[in-house]
C-alpha positions as CSV (number, residue, x, y, z in Angstrom):
1,M,-1.6,-11.8,4.4
2,E,1.5,-13.2,2.6
3,K,0.6,-16.7,3.8
4,R,-2.9,-16.3,2.5
5,K,-1.7,-15.2,-0.9
6,T,0.7,-18.3,-1.1
7,T,-2.1,-20.7,-0.1
8,N,-4.4,-19.2,-2.7
9,L,-1.7,-19.5,-5.4
10,F,-1.1,-23.1,-4.4
11,F,-4.8,-24.1,-4.7
12,N,-5.3,-22.1,-7.9
13,S,-2.3,-24.0,-9.3
14,L,-3.8,-27.4,-8.2
15,F,-7.1,-26.4,-9.7
16,A,-5.4,-25.6,-13.0
17,I,-3.4,-28.9,-12.9
18,S,-6.6,-30.8,-12.3
19,I,-8.2,-29.2,-15.3
20,I,-5.2,-30.2,-17.4
21,V,-5.4,-33.8,-16.0
22,L,-9.1,-34.0,-16.9
23,L,-8.3,-32.8,-20.4
24,F,-5.5,-35.4,-20.6
25,I,-8.0,-38.1,-19.5
26,A,-10.4,-37.0,-22.2
27,A,-7.6,-37.1,-24.8
28,V,-6.5,-40.6,-23.7
29,T,-10.1,-41.8,-23.8
30,Y,-10.7,-40.3,-27.2
31,R,-7.5,-41.9,-28.5
32,Q,-8.4,-45.2,-27.0
33,I,-11.7,-45.2,-28.7
34,N,-10.0,-44.2,-32.0
35,E,-7.5,-47.0,-31.5
36,L,-10.3,-49.5,-30.9
37,T,-12.1,-48.3,-34.0
38,D,-9.0,-48.4,-36.1
39,S,-8.3,-51.9,-34.8
40,G,-11.7,-53.0,-35.9
41,K,-11.2,-51.4,-39.3
42,W,-7.9,-53.2,-39.7
43,V,-9.4,-56.5,-38.8
44,V,-12.2,-55.9,-41.4
45,H,-9.6,-54.7,-43.9
46,T,-7.5,-57.8,-43.5
47,H,-10.5,-60.1,-43.8
48,E,-11.7,-58.2,-46.9
49,L,-8.2,-58.5,-48.4
50,K,-8.0,-62.2,-47.6
51,E,-11.5,-62.8,-48.9
52,E,-10.8,-60.9,-52.1
53,L,-7.6,-62.9,-52.6
54,E,-9.4,-66.2,-52.1
55,N,-12.1,-65.1,-54.4
56,M,-9.6,-64.1,-57.1
57,F,-7.7,-67.3,-56.6
58,S,-11.0,-69.3,-56.8
59,Q,-11.8,-67.6,-60.1
60,V,-8.4,-68.7,-61.4
61,K,-8.9,-72.2,-60.2
62,D,-12.4,-72.3,-61.8
63,A,-10.8,-71.1,-65.1
64,E,-8.2,-73.9,-64.8
65,T,-10.8,-76.5,-63.9
66,G,-12.9,-75.6,-66.9
67,Q,-9.9,-75.7,-69.1
68,R,-9.0,-79.1,-67.9
69,G,-12.5,-80.4,-68.4
70,F,-12.5,-79.0,-71.9
71,M,-9.2,-80.6,-72.7
72,I,-10.3,-84.0,-71.4
73,T,-13.9,-84.1,-72.7
74,N,-13.6,-81.7,-75.5
75,D,-17.0,-80.4,-74.3
76,S,-17.2,-76.6,-74.8
77,A,-19.6,-76.3,-71.8
78,F,-16.5,-76.6,-69.6
79,L,-15.1,-73.4,-71.1
80,E,-17.9,-71.2,-69.6
81,P,-16.1,-70.7,-66.2
82,Y,-12.9,-69.9,-68.0
83,T,-14.6,-67.3,-70.2
84,G,-16.1,-65.3,-67.3
85,A,-13.2,-65.8,-64.8
86,R,-10.8,-63.4,-66.3
87,E,-13.2,-60.4,-66.0
88,K,-13.9,-61.3,-62.4
89,V,-10.2,-61.7,-61.6
90,Y,-9.6,-58.2,-63.0
91,R,-12.3,-56.7,-60.7
92,S,-10.9,-58.5,-57.7
93,F,-7.4,-57.2,-58.5
94,A,-8.7,-53.7,-58.8
95,N,-10.3,-54.0,-55.3
96,L,-7.1,-55.5,-53.9
97,K,-5.1,-52.5,-55.3
98,S,-7.5,-50.2,-53.6
99,L,-7.3,-52.0,-50.2
100,T,-3.5,-51.9,-50.3
101,A,-3.1,-48.4,-51.6
102,D,-1.3,-47.3,-48.4
103,N,1.2,-50.2,-48.5
104,P,3.9,-50.0,-51.3
105,E,5.2,-53.5,-50.4
106,Q,1.8,-55.1,-50.9
107,Q,1.3,-53.2,-54.1
108,K,4.5,-54.8,-55.4
109,N,3.3,-58.2,-54.3
110,L,0.0,-57.7,-56.1
111,D,1.8,-56.6,-59.2
112,T,3.8,-59.9,-59.1
113,L,0.6,-61.8,-58.5
114,Y,-1.1,-60.1,-61.4
115,K,1.7,-61.0,-63.7
116,Q,1.5,-64.6,-62.6
117,I,-2.2,-64.7,-63.2
118,E,-1.8,-63.0,-66.5
119,A,0.8,-65.7,-67.5
120,R,-1.6,-68.4,-66.3
121,F,-4.4,-67.1,-68.3
122,A,-2.2,-66.8,-71.4
123,F,-1.1,-70.4,-70.8
124,L,-4.8,-71.4,-70.5
125,A,-5.6,-69.6,-73.7
126,N,-2.9,-71.6,-75.5
127,S,-3.9,-74.9,-73.9
128,T,-7.5,-74.6,-75.1
129,D,-6.3,-75.2,-78.6
130,L,-5.3,-78.8,-77.6
131,H,-8.2,-81.2,-78.0
132,Y,-8.3,-84.6,-76.4
133,S,-8.8,-86.3,-79.8
134,H,-5.9,-84.6,-81.4
135,A,-3.4,-84.2,-78.5
136,L,-1.2,-87.0,-77.5
137,P,-1.4,-88.3,-73.9
138,G,2.1,-87.0,-73.1
139,Q,1.2,-83.4,-74.3
140,I,-2.0,-83.3,-72.2
141,R,-0.1,-84.6,-69.1
142,E,2.7,-82.0,-69.6
143,S,0.1,-79.2,-70.0
144,L,-1.7,-80.3,-66.8
145,D,1.6,-80.5,-64.9
146,K,2.6,-77.0,-66.0
147,G,-0.9,-75.7,-64.9
148,R,-0.5,-77.2,-61.5
149,L,3.0,-75.6,-61.1
150,A,1.6,-72.2,-62.1
151,M,-1.2,-72.5,-59.6
152,V,1.3,-73.5,-56.9
153,N,3.2,-70.3,-57.6
154,I,0.0,-68.2,-57.6
155,R,-1.0,-69.8,-54.3
156,S,2.4,-69.1,-52.8
157,Q,2.2,-65.4,-53.8
158,V,-1.4,-65.2,-52.4
159,N,-0.1,-66.8,-49.1
160,K,2.8,-64.3,-49.0
161,I,0.4,-61.4,-49.3
162,V,-1.9,-62.9,-46.7
163,D,1.0,-63.6,-44.3
164,I,2.2,-59.9,-44.6
165,E,-1.3,-58.7,-43.9
166,N,-1.5,-61.0,-40.9
167,I,1.8,-59.8,-39.5
168,L,0.6,-56.2,-39.9
169,L,-2.6,-57.0,-38.1
170,Q,-0.7,-58.6,-35.2
171,Q,1.6,-55.6,-34.9
172,R,-1.4,-53.3,-34.8
173,K,-3.1,-55.5,-32.3
174,K,-0.1,-55.6,-30.0
175,A,0.4,-51.8,-30.1
176,N,-3.3,-51.3,-29.5
177,E,-3.3,-53.9,-26.6
178,F,-0.3,-52.1,-25.0
179,Y,-1.9,-48.7,-25.2
180,I,-5.2,-50.2,-24.0
181,S,-3.5,-51.9,-21.0
182,F,-1.5,-48.7,-20.2
183,A,-4.3,-46.2,-20.7
184,P,-6.4,-47.4,-17.7
185,L,-3.5,-47.0,-15.3
186,I,-2.9,-43.4,-16.5
187,S,-6.6,-42.7,-16.3
188,L,-6.8,-44.2,-12.8
189,L,-3.8,-42.2,-11.6
190,A,-5.2,-39.0,-13.1
191,I,-8.7,-39.7,-11.6
192,V,-7.1,-40.3,-8.2
193,F,-5.0,-37.1,-8.5
194,S,-8.1,-35.1,-9.6
195,L,-10.1,-36.5,-6.8
196,L,-7.4,-35.5,-4.3
197,V,-7.3,-32.0,-5.8
198,F,-11.1,-31.7,-5.6
199,I,-11.1,-33.0,-1.9
200,L,-8.4,-30.4,-1.0
201,S,-10.3,-27.7,-2.9
202,F,-13.5,-28.6,-1.1
203,Y,-11.7,-28.5,2.2
204,R,-10.2,-25.1,1.3
205,I,-13.5,-23.7,0.0
206,N,-15.3,-25.0,3.1
207,R,-12.6,-23.4,5.4
208,D,-12.6,-20.2,3.4
209,S,-16.4,-20.1,3.6
210,K,-16.2,-20.3,7.4
211,S,-13.5,-17.7,7.4
212,L,-15.5,-15.5,5.1
213,K,-18.5,-15.8,7.4
214,K,-16.4,-14.7,10.3
215,L,-15.0,-11.8,8.3
216,N,-18.5,-10.8,7.2
217,D,-19.5,-10.8,10.9
218,K,-16.5,-8.6,11.8
219,L,-17.2,-6.3,8.8
220,L,-20.8,-5.9,10.0
221,I,-19.5,-5.0,13.5
222,I,-16.9,-2.6,12.0
223,N,-19.6,-1.0,9.8
224,N,-21.8,-0.5,12.9
225,I,-18.9,1.0,14.8
226,F,-18.0,3.2,11.9
227,E,-21.6,4.4,11.5
228,N,-21.7,5.2,15.3
229,A,-18.4,6.9,15.1
230,E,-19.6,9.0,12.2
231,E,-22.7,10.0,14.1
232,L,-20.6,11.0,17.2
233,A,-18.0,12.9,15.2
234,G,-20.6,14.6,12.9
235,M,-19.1,13.0,9.8
236,S,-20.5,11.1,6.8
237,H,-19.2,9.5,3.7
238,W,-20.4,9.0,0.1
239,E,-19.5,7.3,-3.2
240,W,-20.0,8.7,-6.7
241,N,-19.6,6.4,-9.7
242,L,-18.4,8.8,-12.5
243,Q,-19.3,6.2,-15.2
244,T,-22.9,5.5,-14.1
245,N,-23.4,8.8,-12.2
246,K,-24.7,6.8,-9.3
247,L,-24.4,8.4,-5.9
248,I,-24.5,6.6,-2.5
249,F,-24.8,8.2,0.9
250,S,-23.9,6.8,4.3
251,D,-26.7,6.7,6.9
252,N,-25.3,9.7,8.7
253,Y,-25.3,11.8,5.5
254,F,-29.1,11.4,5.5
255,R,-29.2,12.4,9.2
256,L,-27.0,15.4,8.5
257,L,-29.6,16.6,6.0
258,G,-32.3,15.9,8.6
259,H,-33.8,12.8,7.0
260,E,-34.0,9.1,8.1
261,P,-31.4,6.9,6.4
262,R,-32.3,5.8,2.9
263,S,-35.5,7.8,2.9
264,F,-34.8,9.1,-0.7
265,E,-32.7,8.3,-3.7
266,P,-29.5,10.4,-3.5
267,T,-28.5,12.3,-6.7
268,I,-26.6,15.4,-7.4
269,D,-29.8,17.3,-8.1
270,T,-31.3,16.1,-4.8
271,L,-28.2,17.2,-2.9
272,L,-28.2,20.6,-4.5
273,K,-31.7,21.2,-3.1
274,F,-30.2,21.1,0.4
275,V,-27.2,23.4,-0.4
276,H,-27.4,27.0,0.6
277,P,-28.5,29.2,-2.3
278,D,-25.3,31.2,-2.2
279,D,-23.1,28.0,-2.4
280,R,-25.3,26.0,-4.8
281,E,-23.9,27.3,-8.1
282,G,-20.3,26.8,-7.0
283,L,-20.9,23.2,-5.8
284,K,-22.8,22.5,-9.0
285,K,-19.9,23.7,-11.2
286,R,-17.4,21.7,-9.1
287,S,-19.6,18.5,-9.5
288,E,-19.9,19.0,-13.3
289,N,-16.1,19.5,-13.6
290,T,-15.4,16.4,-11.5
291,F,-17.9,14.4,-13.6
292,A,-16.5,15.6,-16.9
293,K,-12.8,15.5,-16.2
294,G,-12.5,13.0,-13.3
295,E,-10.5,15.4,-11.2
296,E,-10.4,15.1,-7.5
297,G,-9.8,18.7,-6.5
298,S,-9.0,20.0,-3.0
299,A,-11.2,20.3,0.1
300,Y,-14.4,22.2,-0.5
301,Y,-16.5,24.2,2.0
302,F,-20.2,24.8,1.6
303,R,-23.3,25.2,3.6
304,I,-26.4,23.1,3.8
305,I,-29.9,23.8,5.1
306,S,-31.3,20.8,6.9
307,I,-35.0,19.9,6.8
308,D,-35.6,21.8,10.1
309,G,-34.1,25.0,8.5
310,K,-30.8,24.8,10.4
311,I,-27.7,26.0,8.5
312,K,-24.7,23.7,8.8
313,Y,-21.2,24.4,7.6
314,I,-19.7,21.4,5.8
315,K,-16.1,20.5,4.8
316,A,-15.9,17.9,2.0
317,V,-12.8,16.0,0.7
318,G,-12.7,13.3,-2.0
319,K,-10.4,10.9,-3.7
320,I,-10.8,9.0,-7.0
321,I,-10.2,5.2,-7.0
322,S,-10.7,2.5,-9.7
323,G,-13.3,-0.1,-9.3
324,H,-13.0,-3.8,-10.2
325,S,-14.3,-3.1,-13.7
326,G,-12.0,-0.2,-14.3
327,E,-14.7,2.5,-13.6
328,K,-13.7,5.6,-11.8
329,I,-15.3,6.1,-8.4
330,L,-15.1,9.3,-6.3
331,I,-15.2,8.5,-2.6
332,G,-15.3,11.2,0.0
333,S,-16.3,12.3,3.4
334,N,-18.0,15.3,4.9
335,I,-17.6,16.7,8.3
336,D,-19.9,19.1,10.1
337,I,-17.7,22.1,11.0
338,S,-20.5,24.3,12.3
339,E,-19.1,24.2,15.8
340,Q,-15.6,25.0,14.6
341,H,-17.0,27.8,12.5
342,Q,-18.7,29.3,15.5
343,N,-15.4,28.8,17.5
344,S,-13.5,30.5,14.7
345,I,-15.9,33.5,14.9
346,S,-15.5,33.5,18.7
347,L,-11.8,33.3,18.3
348,E,-11.7,36.2,15.9
349,E,-13.7,38.3,18.3
350,K,-11.3,37.3,21.1
351,N,-8.4,38.3,18.8
352,H,-10.0,41.7,18.4
353,E,-10.4,41.9,22.1
354,L,-6.7,40.9,22.5
355,E,-5.7,43.6,20.1
356,R,-7.7,46.1,22.2
357,S,-6.0,44.8,25.3
358,N,-2.6,45.1,23.7
359,K,-3.3,48.6,22.8
360,E,-4.4,49.3,26.4
361,L,-1.2,47.6,27.6
362,E,0.8,49.9,25.3
363,S,-1.0,52.8,26.8
364,F,-0.2,51.5,30.2
365,N,3.5,51.1,29.3
366,Y,3.5,54.7,28.1
367,L,1.8,55.8,31.2
368,A,4.2,53.8,33.4
369,S,7.3,55.0,31.6
370,H,6.2,58.7,31.5
371,D,3.2,59.7,33.7
372,L,3.9,57.3,36.6
373,Q,7.6,58.0,36.8
374,E,7.2,61.8,36.5
375,P,5.9,62.2,40.1
376,L,8.6,59.9,41.3
377,R,11.3,62.0,39.7
378,K,9.9,65.1,41.2
379,I,9.7,63.5,44.6
380,L,13.3,62.5,44.4
381,T,14.3,65.9,43.1
382,F,12.5,67.8,45.9
383,I,13.9,65.4,48.6
384,S,17.4,66.0,47.2
385,R,17.0,69.8,47.3
386,I,15.5,69.8,50.8
387,L,18.5,67.8,52.0
388,E,20.9,70.0,50.1
389,I,19.4,73.3,51.2
390,E,17.8,72.7,54.5
391,G,19.8,69.8,55.6
392,P,21.8,71.5,58.4
393,N,18.5,72.9,59.8
394,L,16.7,69.5,59.8
395,S,16.5,67.3,62.8
396,N,17.9,63.8,62.6
397,T,14.3,62.4,62.6
398,T,13.3,64.5,59.7
399,K,16.5,63.5,57.8
400,D,15.7,59.8,58.5
401,Y,12.1,60.2,57.2
402,L,13.4,61.9,54.0
403,A,16.0,59.2,53.5
404,R,13.3,56.5,53.8
405,M,11.1,58.4,51.4
406,Q,14.0,58.7,48.9
407,S,14.7,54.9,49.2
408,S,11.1,54.0,48.7
409,A,10.7,56.3,45.7
410,T,14.0,54.9,44.2
411,R,12.7,51.3,44.7
412,M,9.4,52.2,43.2
413,Q,11.2,53.7,40.2
414,K,13.2,50.5,39.7
415,L,10.1,48.4,40.1
416,I,8.4,50.3,37.3
417,D,11.5,49.8,35.1
418,Y,11.4,46.1,35.7
419,L,7.7,45.9,35.0
420,L,8.3,47.7,31.7
421,M,11.2,45.3,31.0
422,Y,8.9,42.3,31.6
423,S,6.2,43.8,29.5
424,R,8.6,44.3,26.6
425,T,9.5,40.6,26.6
426,N,5.9,39.8,25.7
427,R,6.0,41.7,22.4
428,A,5.8,39.5,19.3
429,N,7.4,41.9,16.9
430,Q,11.0,41.1,18.0
431,V,13.4,40.2,15.2
432,F,15.4,36.9,15.3
433,E,18.9,36.9,14.1
434,E,22.3,35.1,14.6
435,V,23.6,36.0,18.0
436,D,27.1,35.2,19.3
437,L,26.7,34.4,23.0
438,N,30.4,34.9,23.5
439,A,29.9,38.6,22.6
440,I,26.8,38.7,24.8
441,L,28.9,37.5,27.7
442,E,31.6,40.1,27.1
443,N,29.0,42.9,26.9
444,T,27.5,41.6,30.2
445,K,30.9,41.8,31.9
446,Q,31.3,45.4,30.7
447,E,27.8,46.2,31.9
448,L,28.4,44.8,35.3
449,S,32.1,45.8,35.6
450,L,31.6,48.1,38.6
451,V,29.8,45.4,40.7
452,I,32.2,42.7,39.5
453,E,35.1,44.8,40.6
454,E,33.4,45.7,43.9
455,K,32.6,42.1,44.8
456,K,35.9,40.8,43.3
457,A,33.8,38.3,41.2
458,A,35.6,35.8,38.9
459,I,33.7,34.8,35.7
460,S,35.0,32.0,33.5
461,S,33.4,30.3,30.5
462,S,33.8,27.7,27.8
463,H,33.3,28.5,24.2
464,L,29.6,29.6,23.7
465,P,27.6,28.9,20.5
466,V,26.1,31.2,18.0
467,I,22.3,30.8,18.1
468,W,19.3,32.2,16.4
469,G,17.6,34.6,18.8
470,I,16.8,38.1,19.9
471,A,20.0,39.8,20.8
472,Q,18.5,42.4,23.2
473,Q,16.6,39.8,25.2
474,L,19.6,37.4,25.4
475,Q,21.7,40.2,26.7
476,Q,19.2,40.9,29.4
477,L,19.1,37.1,30.2
478,F,22.9,37.0,30.8
479,I,22.8,40.3,32.8
480,N,20.0,39.0,35.1
481,L,21.5,35.6,35.7
482,I,25.1,36.8,36.4
483,S,24.0,39.8,38.5
484,N,21.8,37.4,40.4
485,S,24.8,35.1,41.2
486,I,26.8,38.2,42.3
487,K,24.0,39.5,44.5
488,Y,23.4,36.3,46.3
489,S,27.1,35.6,47.1
490,R,28.3,34.5,50.5
491,E,29.7,37.1,52.9
492,N,33.4,37.5,52.7
493,I,33.7,35.0,49.9
494,P,34.3,36.4,46.4
495,P,31.7,35.1,43.8
496,V,32.9,32.5,41.3
497,I,30.7,32.1,38.3
498,Q,31.2,29.4,35.6
499,V,29.3,29.6,32.3
500,K,29.5,26.4,30.2
501,S,27.8,25.2,27.1
502,E,27.2,21.6,25.7
503,I,24.8,19.8,23.4
504,A,21.8,18.0,25.0
505,S,18.9,16.1,23.7
506,G,15.3,17.0,24.3
507,T,14.8,14.0,26.6
508,E,17.0,15.7,29.2
509,I,14.4,18.4,29.7
510,N,12.0,17.7,32.4
511,G,9.7,20.6,31.6
512,G,6.4,20.8,29.8
513,L,7.4,21.8,26.3
514,I,4.8,20.5,23.8
515,E,7.3,19.8,21.1
516,K,11.0,19.3,21.8
517,P,13.6,19.6,19.0
518,K,16.1,16.8,18.6
519,N,19.0,18.7,20.1
520,Y,19.5,21.7,22.4
521,Y,22.3,24.0,23.6
522,K,22.6,23.5,27.3
523,I,24.0,26.7,28.8
524,S,24.6,26.6,32.6
525,F,25.4,29.4,35.0
526,A,26.9,27.9,38.2
527,D,28.0,29.9,41.3
528,N,29.3,29.4,44.8
529,G,26.8,31.7,46.5
530,I,24.3,31.1,49.3
531,G,22.2,28.7,47.2
532,F,18.6,27.7,48.2
533,E,16.4,24.8,49.2
534,Q,15.6,22.7,46.0
535,E,11.9,22.7,47.0
536,Y,11.8,26.4,46.1
537,A,13.3,25.9,42.6
538,D,10.1,26.4,40.7
539,S,8.8,29.3,42.7
540,L,12.0,31.3,41.9
541,F,10.6,32.2,38.5
542,L,7.3,33.5,39.8
543,L,6.6,37.2,39.3
544,F,7.3,39.2,42.5
545,H,8.4,36.1,44.4
546,R,11.3,36.5,46.8
547,L,13.1,33.9,49.0
548,H,14.8,36.6,51.1
549,D,13.6,39.7,52.9
550,K,14.4,43.0,51.0
551,S,16.4,44.1,54.1
552,E,18.8,41.2,53.5
553,Y,19.2,41.4,49.7
554,S,17.9,44.1,47.4
555,G,15.8,43.2,44.4
556,S,12.4,43.4,42.8
557,G,11.4,39.7,42.5
558,I,11.0,40.2,38.7
559,G,14.5,39.4,37.4
560,L,14.2,35.6,37.2
561,S,10.6,35.9,35.9
562,I,12.0,38.0,33.0
563,C,14.7,35.3,32.4
564,K,12.0,32.6,32.2
565,K,9.9,34.8,29.8
566,I,13.0,35.4,27.5
567,V,13.8,31.7,27.4
568,E,10.2,30.8,26.5
569,N,10.3,33.4,23.8
570,H,13.2,31.4,22.3
571,F,11.2,28.1,22.6
572,G,13.5,26.8,25.3
573,E,13.3,26.2,29.0
574,I,15.2,27.2,32.2
575,T,15.7,25.2,35.3
576,A,17.4,25.8,38.7
577,E,19.3,23.6,41.1
578,G,20.7,24.6,44.5
579,R,21.8,23.7,48.0
580,P,22.0,26.0,50.9
581,D,25.6,27.6,51.3
582,A,26.8,25.4,48.3
583,G,25.8,27.6,45.4
584,A,23.2,27.5,42.7
585,T,23.1,26.5,39.0
586,F,20.7,28.0,36.5
587,T,20.5,25.9,33.2
588,V,19.1,27.3,30.0
589,F,18.0,25.0,27.2
590,L,17.8,26.7,23.8
591,P,17.0,24.9,20.5
592,K,20.1,24.1,18.4
593,E,18.1,24.3,15.1
594,A,16.6,27.6,14.1
């Protein structure tokens, strides 16, 4: 994506530069045309100036020639060119002043020329008074010599003005020739550069066109996949332009309403016709509020009635985005939650059924703790009295039968107690609090002090943590695990039990927890007892499961099941490892975070 942006920026820059180059070429061409035009004007200007100077000089010469003819012949007809020449000279001078208005130097030269011509005309006016018959030959010759000298000075001044104009013309021609010779090279380079840019742009556009075609094909495939996915998932989507009030439905939205895709023009009013009457007003107000304020709002639930009369439960969510022109567009999706709604109703019914079952279980617990144990207590009481009162008169066989009855009733009583204990671990109304496991361990030692002393058991521990849990259940957990280690000790070998705690990560747990916190307290109970085959590790925690006959080791087969239930109530896990005649280790993982 970043590479594509860089490439687009590069070609956009090239395109902008090519536009600038084309504008530069146009400017150069325009200036070249102006230069050529100006050059032509200056050539014409110079020729006009030279022609006007020659014309003025010619008028002065005509005046001088007429004056000479008059002086020689005394014929007044020769004075006619002299008489009209002065006025023509003045007009020529005025034209020359206008042509050189932008050149102060030429203006000064013209002023000098004008003075010379004025002096010449003044001399001519004085000379006309000399007549050939009255003037001496020496005077006439002197007058003619002075006239020739004046004309030489006027010619010199005229030539000076013409030379300056010629120099200016040559300078303009050279500058124009330089620009004209340089301009084609610039234009050629600019054209070549622009051509290169256009070729690259064409290549880019052609490549982008192919890429765009591929993307369009992919988009078409994706749209088809999306449409199919919507149909399979019972979903649909829509767009609502809040500026134009135009509404667009996906194909599956039409199907959701029971219509063929694009079979009608979607509008808010059309949609409301499909909405359940009880939900119609609420959806209408929500739509009006969204249209007026442009607010997205949260998820909205309503019912629709499809064309076949089937009621469907819909969940709608939307989000406002801005279009290319700045208009606000509300996009959203709908999902048919009719099945979830029915499942919710079914779940609610099952919850009610579970509540009834829990009440029945409470009744059973009460029955087990009172009504079932009452006959057992009476049986044990009557057996005890019979043995006490009639014992000396009873036969050994009768005593043995009574002892077996007493043992069975006692075992039945303990079994009921364990069942009640297991049942209580399922209750959800237990209160979690901070529990110091060091105190729990000490209480356990006090609780089991008689059997610990009898078996000469040694219990050691590291420092145990304070956790968030149910104190009564954790106490029962410790009692069950430690009493289990003492019970299954080896003959004539005092039990040694080690309780240790460390931090472990959730990855160390091999069980089936759905979500494992980052860290756990790993609390292990290791003993030196009879152990077990590892293949039986998982079955140890099954209800009423026993690895040994009751004649070998007393027990109900419920103690470890209670341990597993307590650990699960604390969102943890319990595992067991063992080897025959090498001891067993029960490891409890409890979440470190509350």
